[in-house]
C-alpha positions in Angstrom: -3.0 -15.9 -22.5 -5.1 -12.7 -21.3 -7.8 -15.0 -19.6 -4.4 -16.7 -17.5 -3.3 -13.2 -17.0 -6.3 -11.9 -15.6 -6.8 -15.0 -13.5 -3.3 -14.5 -11.6 -4.2 -10.7 -11.2 -7.3 -11.8 -9.5 -5.4 -14.2 -7.3 -3.0 -11.6 -6.2 -5.7 -8.9 -5.3 -7.7 -11.7 -3.3 -4.2 -12.7 -1.4 -3.7 -9.0 -0.8 -7.2 -8.2 0.5 -7.1 -11.4 2.7 -3.6 -10.2 4.1 -5.1 -6.5 4.9 -8.1 -8.1 6.6 -6.1 -10.2 8.8 -3.8 -7.4 10.0 -6.8 -5.3 10.6 -8.4 -8.5 12.6 -5.0 -8.7 14.7 -5.3 -4.9 15.5 -8.8 -5.2 17.1 -8.1 -8.4 18.8 
């Protein structure tokens, strides 16, 4: 259960980072 929770958290963090990177990329282009 704990592993599943951490995996879910990691996926959420990855999605947020990807979103931020895309936003920054859009600003510079």
